N, C-alpha and C positions, 0 to 999 in steps of 0.2 A: 504493500500500500504506500509506504514511504517512497519507494523507488518510482512509483507511478506519479506521485505528486511532484517529485523532482523532475521527472521527464516532462510533465505538463508545464512547469515553470520554465524549463529550458526552451520548450517549443514556443511559449508565449514571448519570451525574451528574443528568440530568433526572429519571430514574426515582426516584433517592434523594430528590430535592427534593420529588417528588410524594408519596412514601410517608411521610416524616417528619412532615409536618403532620397526616396521618391518624393516625399513632401517637400524636402529642401529644394529639389529640382523644380517643383511646381511653383514655388513662391519666388524663385530667382527672378529679379527684375529684368525685363526686356523692353526695348524701345517700342512704343505704341505706333511710332511712325518710322519704319525701318529704312535707313539710308535716305531719308528725305533731305532735300536741300533747303537752306534758309532762303527766305524771300525778302528782298531789299526794295524799299520804296523811297526813292530820293525826294527831297523837298521840292525839287523842280517839277516833278510829276504831280505832286499834290497841289502845288501852286497852279499848274496848268488846269487841273480840274476846277479849282476855285475861280479862276479867270473865266472859264467856260460857263460856270454857274452864274456869274455876275452878268456876262454879256447876253445870255439867253434866258435869264430868270429861272434857272433850274434850282431845285432844292437839294435833292439827294442823288448822288451818283455812286455806283459801286466801282471801286478802284481795283480790288482783288477779291477772289474767293478761292481759298486754298484748302486742299485735303490734308489733314494732319493725322490721318490714321483713324482715331476714334471720334474725331470731330472735324468739321469744316469751320474755317475762320474767314469771315469777310471783312474787308476794310472799305468803309464808305466815306466820301467827302461831302459834307453838308454845309449849305449856306442858306440862312433864313433872313429875309429882310424885316423891316420894321413892322411891328404888330401892336395895335393899341390894346389897352386893358379890356379884357373880355367881360364887360358889364353892359347890360342893356341890349335890346334887340339889335340896335344899329352896329354893335361891335361883335355880336355872336357869329361865329363861323360854324355852320351846320356840320355836325358829326366831326368835330375837330380832334376828338380823342382817338388815339391809335393804340391798339393792343395786338401783340403777336403771340400766337399760341405755342410756337416751337422754337423761336429764335430769341435769344437774350441779347441785350445790347449794352455796350460800354461807351460813354461819351468822354472825350477829352476836349475841353473848350480851348480853342486857339486865340480867338479874339471876340470882343463884343460881350453883351450881357442879356439875360432873359429870365423870366419867371416860368418855371416848369412845375406842373402839378402831376403827381403820380398816385396810383392806387389801383387795387384789383376790382373794386366795385363800380362797374360801368352803368351809366344811366341810358336806358333805351339802346342797348348794343345791337348792331346790325353786322352781319358777315361782310367782310371786304370782298368785292368781286374777284374771282380767280383770274380774270382777264387783265387786271391792273399790272403794270410793269413792276411796281414795287412788290406786289405779292409774288409774281412769277420769278423775279430775278434778285430781290434784295432782302425781304424779311418774311416771306412765306404767309400762310393763311392766318387770319385773325379777325378782329372786330373793330369797327368804328363806333363812336358813341357821342352823344350830345355833351356829356359832362361826366364827372367822377364823384361818387359819394364819399364824403369825409376824406378828401385827398391830403397828401403831404405836399407842402410847398417848398420849392428849392429855388434859391436866387443864384443863378449860375453866372459866373464871370470867368475871364481868361485865367487859365491854369487849373480850373476846377475839373473834377471827374465825377461821373455818376454812373451807377450800374442799374440797369432796368431789366429785371428777370422776365422771362417769357410768362405771359399771363398777367402782366402788370400794365395798366393803362398809363399813357403819358400824354401831356397836353400843355403846349406852350400858350399861355394866356397873355403874355406881354414880352415884346422884344423892343428894347429901347431904341436902337438904330439898326443893328444887325447882329447876328451871332454866327460864328463859323466854328465848326468842330469836326473832329475826326471820330468816326464811329467804328468800333470793333463789334462784329456780329458773330455770335457763337451758335453754330448750327449742328447740334449733335446728331440729328436725324438725316443730315445731308440731303436736304430737300431743294437746295438752291444750286444753280449751275456754277461751275468753276469758271474763273477768269484769271488768266496769267498775264505776264508782262507784255507779251506780243499783242494780245487782244486789247490790253489797255492802251498801248501806244497807237494801235490802229484806230481805236475809238477817238482818241484825242486828235489824230491827224485827219479824220473824216469831217466833211462839212456838216454843220448842225442841221438836224431835221427834227421837227416836232414829234414825229412818230418813232424816232430812234430809241432803242433800248440802251442797255449798258454795254453793247458789243458793236 
């Protein structure tokens, strides 16, 4: 009986020794983007997007969309002109609130200032049409709304950053003169088309057309 217990303990110990090296191999860290190249965006390229926005009254242009293995990352160049305080019917912009179901956003403000309201509780939300360029190429499906219940208020200025998770509404209610910012879009479901440097430079070199997308 004693020999049987010793044999069982030996077998259990042997099994553990066999399993632990396998577990160690399973948790060994590996790159989630294997042999991927870094992506460089020079200031001159971002400035060219900003100039195009000013000349043609564009708000949001997608500069890059890159596959990083487990997530895609987009870079947007955004320029918004002056916007009065959203009080009273004369200043209300219908369905001015935007919310994206799958794409989170990070803003870095380069210049200008604005008041941004954020929150998850949308008033009278309506699905954004799938035919919109912004939905197809920039931030995916989501909702527009008339306003936000109990929003947080953020006074943005040059040098500030803000993170807007997917599912959170965001609404510019005041822009003093203009605001320019770079946006990082996080697309874990990879629903948006990729855009590389060659496509970006081709876009910038092409004549402007009101029907043109980001390519």
